[in-house]
C-alpha angles and dihedrals in degrees: 000000000000121000107260090202094058119108097210138291117340115262116254113256114261117254110252112251092236091055091050091050093049091050091050093049090049089054091051096054094036130272093253097040118099114229115261109233119247106228130191093262092056091043092052090051090048091051090051090059107032093160093068105099090177094062093041091055097042093047092044092051092048094241114169098238093190091058090043092051090051091050089050091054095248106098118181123216094237133153138040124296116252089250093053090046093052092045091051093050092048092051092048090051090051092051092050097041121126093025093310095299094151093042093051090049090054091047092050093048099043099037103057108324095266119160110266115248117257127239112298093016095100119086110218107184125204106248099183117127140145115279130346094285090054093049092049091052091046091051092051091050092049091050091051093047092048092048093049091049090057093216140106118291134176120203109198112208098340118188120235132184128220127177112234117187091333096312126097120247121196117216130191117196120195091246145335121211122206114205126206090253091060097256117141117212125196113221121204116192115198131176097218112105128256105215118196090346098308136085137198107303095220092051092046090050092052091048090049092053091050092048090050089058090052091048090050090054091046091054090066090059094041091057090065096038117086114230095010125131128179111222117229089210112080128194117242112197119195139158112280114246108311097333132091092242114118124242129171143214131193115236122196108220100179092114093048091047092053094047094046093048091050095044095048089052089056094055114113111242111262095232090059091054092045093050091056093058121102115261113276096020111156138165094206103150091188097060107022129080123234091258092052092049091049090054091049094048094047089053088073119064119238133202102214122190130163088254088070090072089075097042114032134058092213094054096107092050092048092046092054091050092047092050092047090053092045090237115174089219086081087069094057140275092272092057091044091054093049094052097058112187094005101098103167134055093234089054091051092050092047091052091048092051092049093246095118142006136064112287089212090061107101091218093052091045091051092049092051091048090050091048091051092050090048092050090048092050092049092049091050090049092051091047092053092046091052091049091050091051092049091050091049091051091052091050090054 
């Protein structure tokens, strides 16, 4: 018998917002396309350019930007060579051999001068689990157990989670060391050499930005782990001089941590960007033509700068578009900041020639002064060249 007090069939449960977002992101990259993982290097590049909605959306949706750039006709020479990849893996295996004995010695020496643990004194937990969520949970459990045990522990390729613009990103550092005092140290293992105790500054800077992302993700676990503290000094392990022997240097990443934390907070939430797209927009490289992909990409605003050439697979495509539009961003962020409200090269030239712009505007006044000085210098050069020609003619 039906319930006479009922008011009709029960309403269907609402779809959780996170499920709706994941479905939408799957539609954007293509229903049959597996999501491309967002690693620490990509996340550091994203944090360095938080105003780029295009990269935020593509990375959040797991779109393979290298494949997309190729489909657009602007491939970027990104990634390591197979030789460099194999060399890096071989060096990392050497550093972690014998239960990480050499690595733990370097950590003990460089991070406070403590005596290195002996054989069998290092806890190396099994971090295998089903799926990324399972591995993240297993990593968090291993970190808590190691901290409670107040001993040495080495987590080999743990998996950490970090929310980026409302979407989870899974990060896998080379290693995390837990010390007896509860401090957690991020370890970055790189195959570029450290000669006479120092390495290439640009490569060290890139490694520091990556390590800062890992430390930021570790802080989330440390907040719910009693007695845990994430060290702001990470250990960079590299080959010594021109050998294959490992050496290490401590890198302070407090500045990178602060910048990354602030920049990630500025990122527009991915669902807001996705909602603003035209109906049916997709970046499915398997089903869409180059023209369709170009339309989809141009539907999301970008913030191109020359720095993107070293950090983003779509940089060549965005550069071409910026140049075609005459955008001053193509000249660099510094130039863009100096020009204020003048956003295109034609507008800048018109202001310099006195054809447009407010003369009271300091930027316009500076441009006109620079144009006048340039014209004066060119006139003087022509005058001197004419005098030299006349003198030569007299001598003949």
